[in-house]
Legacy VTK file of the C-alpha trace (Angstrom):
# vtk DataFile Version 3.0
C-alpha trace
ASCII
DATASET POLYDATA
POINTS 261 float
-45.365 24.194 -178.988
-47.332 27.380 -179.524
-49.028 28.068 -182.874
-46.898 29.986 -185.331
-47.028 33.744 -184.986
-48.326 35.430 -188.124
-45.781 37.327 -190.157
-45.551 38.397 -193.765
-41.780 38.862 -193.605
-39.431 36.371 -195.219
-36.737 34.764 -193.100
-33.350 36.426 -193.117
-30.273 35.364 -191.138
-29.114 37.403 -188.186
-28.534 37.225 -184.460
-32.173 36.467 -183.745
-32.315 33.762 -186.378
-29.084 32.134 -185.327
-30.163 32.399 -181.707
-28.045 30.293 -179.388
-25.482 28.485 -181.450
-24.171 28.155 -184.974
-21.284 25.825 -185.608
-19.712 23.775 -188.357
-17.437 20.781 -187.956
-14.848 21.073 -190.716
-13.398 18.066 -192.485
-9.997 17.248 -191.041
-8.485 16.671 -194.469
-9.499 20.075 -195.769
-11.096 18.405 -198.783
-14.444 19.650 -199.999
-17.280 17.917 -198.177
-21.004 18.125 -198.522
-22.842 20.193 -195.922
-26.093 19.399 -194.161
-27.916 22.390 -192.692
-29.600 21.185 -189.516
-32.119 23.089 -187.405
-31.887 21.466 -183.966
-33.925 21.973 -180.797
-31.839 23.624 -178.087
-31.909 20.611 -175.748
-29.549 19.051 -178.319
-26.831 21.702 -177.979
-24.111 19.467 -176.551
-25.336 16.384 -178.397
-25.122 18.019 -181.819
-21.425 18.720 -181.401
-20.827 15.017 -180.726
-23.087 13.960 -183.587
-21.380 16.367 -185.978
-17.947 14.996 -185.107
-19.088 11.393 -185.505
-20.927 12.119 -188.774
-17.844 13.791 -190.250
-15.660 10.882 -189.132
-17.967 8.229 -190.566
-19.166 9.908 -193.771
-16.795 12.784 -194.549
-19.725 15.216 -194.572
-20.249 18.256 -192.387
-23.160 19.379 -190.248
-23.878 23.104 -190.086
-26.182 23.437 -187.107
-28.473 26.186 -185.852
-29.813 25.568 -182.348
-32.921 27.322 -181.023
-36.277 26.655 -179.412
-38.478 24.394 -181.528
-41.192 27.028 -181.897
-38.766 29.584 -183.276
-37.124 27.066 -185.620
-40.573 26.225 -186.946
-41.247 29.903 -187.627
-37.916 30.297 -189.400
-38.682 27.339 -191.682
-42.131 28.694 -192.499
-40.499 32.024 -193.420
-38.042 30.335 -195.756
-34.959 29.441 -193.701
-32.894 27.118 -195.942
-32.479 24.160 -193.587
-32.189 20.584 -194.839
-33.275 18.739 -191.677
-35.268 19.623 -188.565
-34.507 17.830 -185.312
-37.457 18.909 -183.219
-38.121 18.686 -179.488
-41.621 17.448 -180.245
-43.693 15.668 -182.864
-46.050 18.539 -183.637
-43.687 20.836 -185.536
-42.491 18.182 -188.036
-46.060 16.987 -188.528
-47.273 20.512 -189.268
-44.430 21.112 -191.699
-45.450 17.962 -193.565
-49.036 19.165 -193.694
-47.927 22.557 -195.008
-45.861 20.998 -197.780
-42.550 22.185 -196.303
-41.200 18.727 -195.398
-41.024 15.478 -197.327
-43.838 13.039 -196.511
-42.739 9.710 -195.135
-39.402 10.933 -193.757
-40.537 11.827 -190.228
-39.507 9.521 -187.382
-38.876 9.670 -183.628
-35.138 9.762 -183.029
-35.229 10.173 -179.222
-37.437 10.630 -176.168
-36.346 13.414 -173.855
-36.297 13.475 -170.071
-36.805 16.371 -167.679
-34.603 16.965 -164.645
-34.849 19.362 -161.713
-31.264 20.552 -161.454
-29.009 22.896 -159.520
-25.350 23.673 -160.060
-24.723 23.146 -156.344
-23.525 19.771 -155.190
-25.861 17.699 -153.052
-28.794 19.927 -152.027
-31.518 18.030 -153.906
-32.971 14.864 -152.456
-34.325 12.031 -154.537
-37.957 13.052 -154.852
-38.009 16.745 -155.704
-39.332 17.699 -152.278
-37.735 21.130 -152.650
-40.512 22.068 -155.084
-43.122 21.450 -152.387
-41.405 23.849 -149.995
-41.884 27.637 -150.046
-39.795 29.002 -152.925
-36.463 30.423 -151.785
-34.959 31.269 -155.153
-35.714 31.481 -158.842
-36.644 28.502 -161.005
-35.553 28.645 -164.643
-37.689 27.034 -167.329
-37.879 27.487 -171.070
-40.774 29.552 -172.368
-43.582 26.976 -172.752
-44.948 28.836 -175.785
-41.870 27.871 -177.807
-40.299 24.929 -175.989
-41.787 21.497 -175.315
-39.390 21.238 -172.366
-40.854 24.443 -170.954
-44.347 23.024 -171.401
-43.219 19.839 -169.626
-41.837 21.926 -166.762
-45.162 23.699 -166.335
-47.009 20.380 -166.375
-44.630 19.028 -163.724
-45.347 21.970 -161.415
-49.057 21.557 -162.058
-48.865 17.828 -161.332
-47.205 18.562 -158.000
-49.812 21.212 -157.193
-47.192 23.948 -156.824
-47.518 25.943 -160.048
-49.272 28.868 -158.374
-46.704 29.021 -155.568
-43.752 29.035 -157.980
-45.284 31.338 -160.595
-43.740 34.549 -159.174
-40.312 32.889 -159.029
-40.254 31.491 -162.564
-37.458 32.717 -164.794
-38.776 32.203 -168.336
-35.971 31.818 -170.849
-36.054 31.736 -174.661
-35.017 28.075 -174.856
-34.074 24.956 -172.909
-30.406 25.742 -173.477
-30.796 29.191 -171.928
-32.640 27.727 -168.941
-29.629 25.502 -168.338
-27.174 28.373 -168.768
-29.058 30.607 -166.336
-29.124 27.821 -163.743
-25.489 26.873 -164.252
-24.471 30.522 -164.015
-26.399 31.151 -160.805
-29.066 33.471 -162.161
-31.569 30.835 -161.018
-31.173 28.499 -158.066
-33.050 25.669 -159.758
-33.871 24.710 -163.311
-36.372 22.308 -164.819
-34.311 21.439 -167.864
-33.418 18.678 -170.299
-31.465 15.834 -168.737
-29.230 15.838 -171.822
-27.791 19.185 -170.746
-26.213 17.750 -167.582
-25.867 14.045 -168.379
-22.897 11.903 -169.303
-23.247 8.158 -169.790
-26.947 8.581 -168.993
-26.354 9.984 -165.500
-26.195 13.460 -163.958
-22.544 14.399 -164.247
-22.389 17.727 -162.399
-24.335 19.607 -159.776
-27.231 17.671 -158.325
-30.622 16.810 -159.680
-33.817 14.820 -159.571
-34.964 13.114 -162.761
-38.666 13.910 -162.965
-40.875 10.822 -163.381
-42.122 10.699 -166.996
-45.691 10.335 -165.730
-45.583 13.958 -164.524
-45.612 15.409 -168.059
-46.595 14.423 -171.608
-43.970 12.311 -173.411
-41.135 14.354 -174.903
-41.004 12.378 -178.138
-38.654 14.180 -180.515
-39.081 13.775 -184.265
-36.738 14.393 -187.176
-37.973 15.300 -190.633
-36.336 15.925 -194.000
-37.239 19.391 -195.247
-37.803 20.190 -198.895
-34.325 21.627 -199.413
-32.819 18.483 -197.934
-34.560 16.273 -200.464
-32.133 17.689 -203.060
-29.086 17.101 -200.833
-27.757 13.514 -200.754
-25.743 14.286 -197.602
-28.951 15.277 -195.806
-30.572 11.986 -196.786
-27.453 10.224 -195.502
-27.709 12.085 -192.195
-31.345 11.034 -191.735
-30.247 7.417 -192.143
-27.269 8.000 -189.849
-29.606 9.104 -187.042
-31.158 5.634 -187.076
-27.791 3.901 -186.828
-25.881 2.552 -183.856
-23.336 5.382 -183.645
-25.945 8.130 -183.353
-28.132 6.103 -181.037
-25.192 5.500 -178.696
-24.478 9.240 -178.520
-28.128 10.028 -177.769
-28.379 7.291 -175.155
-25.243 8.521 -173.373
-26.827 11.994 -173.218
-29.776 10.587 -171.274
-32.326 10.216 -174.045
-34.637 7.264 -174.358
-34.112 5.480 -177.673
LINES 1 262
261 0 1 2 3 4 5 6 7 8 9 10 11 12 13 14 15 16 17 18 19 20 21 22 23 24 25 26 27 28 29 30 31 32 33 34 35 36 37 38 39 40 41 42 43 44 45 46 47 48 49 50 51 52 53 54 55 56 57 58 59 60 61 62 63 64 65 66 67 68 69 70 71 72 73 74 75 76 77 78 79 80 81 82 83 84 85 86 87 88 89 90 91 92 93 94 95 96 97 98 99 100 101 102 103 104 105 106 107 108 109 110 111 112 113 114 115 116 117 118 119 120 121 122 123 124 125 126 127 128 129 130 131 132 133 134 135 136 137 138 139 140 141 142 143 144 145 146 147 148 149 150 151 152 153 154 155 156 157 158 159 160 161 162 163 164 165 166 167 168 169 170 171 172 173 174 175 176 177 178 179 180 181 182 183 184 185 186 187 188 189 190 191 192 193 194 195 196 197 198 199 200 201 202 203 204 205 206 207 208 209 210 211 212 213 214 215 216 217 218 219 220 221 222 223 224 225 226 227 228 229 230 231 232 233 234 235 236 237 238 239 240 241 242 243 244 245 246 247 248 249 250 251 252 253 254 255 256 257 258 259 260
């Protein structure tokens, strides 16, 4: 994740702040329920909807989730965004928030390890070893901006590991987040995407299109940490959610989405 960009402005909500997705899962009974404001890395887009449903079912509480690139979520928190919990795509952002006094010491833990996949929406064109990346580029390759997204940084390291970064550089489609990289690939704006496995996985396997799961040795580990932010320390439902993430129900959802647990 890139260092925070300097700014003297306080955080205010808006389209840029909300970025890719804002949703709430409402209690089915209509009764008042406690809310947990979660800032979640964009590779968790589909997963958070499942987690929110399960958390409401099991605890009666609601998750209100903002999804964006980890780097931008970090900046929002530094500027005063009133989140209770950060679910990062890396370990650096939660650690820095602890050091800056913006997160509660001792609450940070690794809730999942992400995986990178080379993916296309087309059925069947990718073989099992990513050989297409070693061939002359014939279309665009979508990746998240490595300055803000650990998955984008992992994509760059994968291309570098294969010795093809220079060849693919002119064809890279840099997107604001891992979720946007998936959307641009799924929608055909890019032929290929180096994206989070969780965006195309069901029951731990690629469920649509075709893809090659990149060997973890090609990029630094995508260890994803959660941390309780200062606002969350005053919210019992947020503390409950942090414990819920360690439980069997949440772990099963994350595992089915292709994460290492």
